[in-house]
C-alpha angles and dihedrals in degrees: 000000000000128000093347091309130109118225113203124186117202131183091209131046111255094197093243116155118223125226118280108222123223116267136178091269104032139043127240116274120195120233127244114310106233117199107212128161093350092306135097121235129187121228105234099175142001114198129181113234121225091231092049134272132066132275115215122197114205134184134184112282115260116230093223091064124088116224109242101159123024136180138177124237112199141106093285093052091049091051091051091047092052091047092050091048092050091048092049091049091050090049092051091049091053097036095113092047090047092055092049091049089048089071087070103025090056089073093064123099117289101255091043088057090050091054093047093045090057090051094046097042095242135124110260095231090053089062087059092048092050091049091059092063096074091048091053091046091050093047091047091050092051092049092048093050092041093053091047094052091045092052091049093046093241125143116268107263099210125077119239094246090059092051091050091049093049092047090052093048091048093052090045090050091055090055092045090050091054092050093048094047100041100035100026092225133122123254127187128217127244093243093049092047092052093048092048091047090052091050092045093051094049097040111113092217104033092164088078091059128072109258114244090214102053129057121240119262111276093020097098128083124247117220132175123220113252120241122258091255092053092048091051092047091050092047091050093049095048094049099033096111093049092046089065087071092066123097118284090249092055092047090051089051090054090048091052094048103036107011091253112184112199093194093071094062110014099080096054098052092040093055090046091053091044094051093046092048092047090053088050091053092049092050095046099047095080091047099043093094094046102059140013093231091057090051092051090048090050092052093048093047091047090052091052090050091051094046095048091047090053090048092054089053092047096052091082090065099039144294119331127201131220138211086249089067089086089067092048098046097077090057094050100052093107091054093044092049094243130133 
């Protein structure tokens, strides 16, 4: 300790962020808050040493600062730091081997790739991208040999089942490439999944392997159940257009309970029904005299045109129901309070 400051030399970087001093264009930001011996210290500086390592300068934490980034400095944190450094060094030493192995490991199921990518120090989606290379090379070789044999009038050397398999893997690889590039996530192949499943079933100690049926820890999504009010609001919004086909009394009940406004949704579905019915009338007129079914269809379509026209005129005075409301009512019982 010197001048109220603590100088700490470390062989490995601890990832602590030093203080950002105030400038003409930016405010002051405190450094990492380090919890050491039941006291918080602020990282003032982190300087690389010519002989290797880093020198950290710490000072007691000021009460007027808000803790944004914190870290612990104790025996446990040092053990984890050494373990992470050893793992990173091992990953760098085997980086070339890892990329070669990725050409085959990228065919395994998605969460298996995520586990292996963490062990090999690679991005999961890059395993998938590397695994596409052998498929492209195999397909290109088949095309090259196939063209050569065709040009020399020789029989095709590959059986049909092999060509079908390569074509399937090529099409699958195109889809996997799009997923890996657009979504940055790993995706296994069908062949790789089947091989891994076979190995997992026959392995004498399958607990040591990643299960092909369960996702890895931390891979799932956490969701919270919406409240009853949110569920009702979503249900009302999703079915709003269809609810305008109910009777005026039922629409007024929805307006009283949920603030339902028929004018926002009634015109669109009414015009859609009117146009479709009018097209039906136009298509059935030439056939009405030829068959009884065409005549019935013409009458039904004409009735729908008349009803929807009357509804459009009635919207200025209030909600108007439709004969189609009978088909909508069973799906609106929860909103109407009926069982």
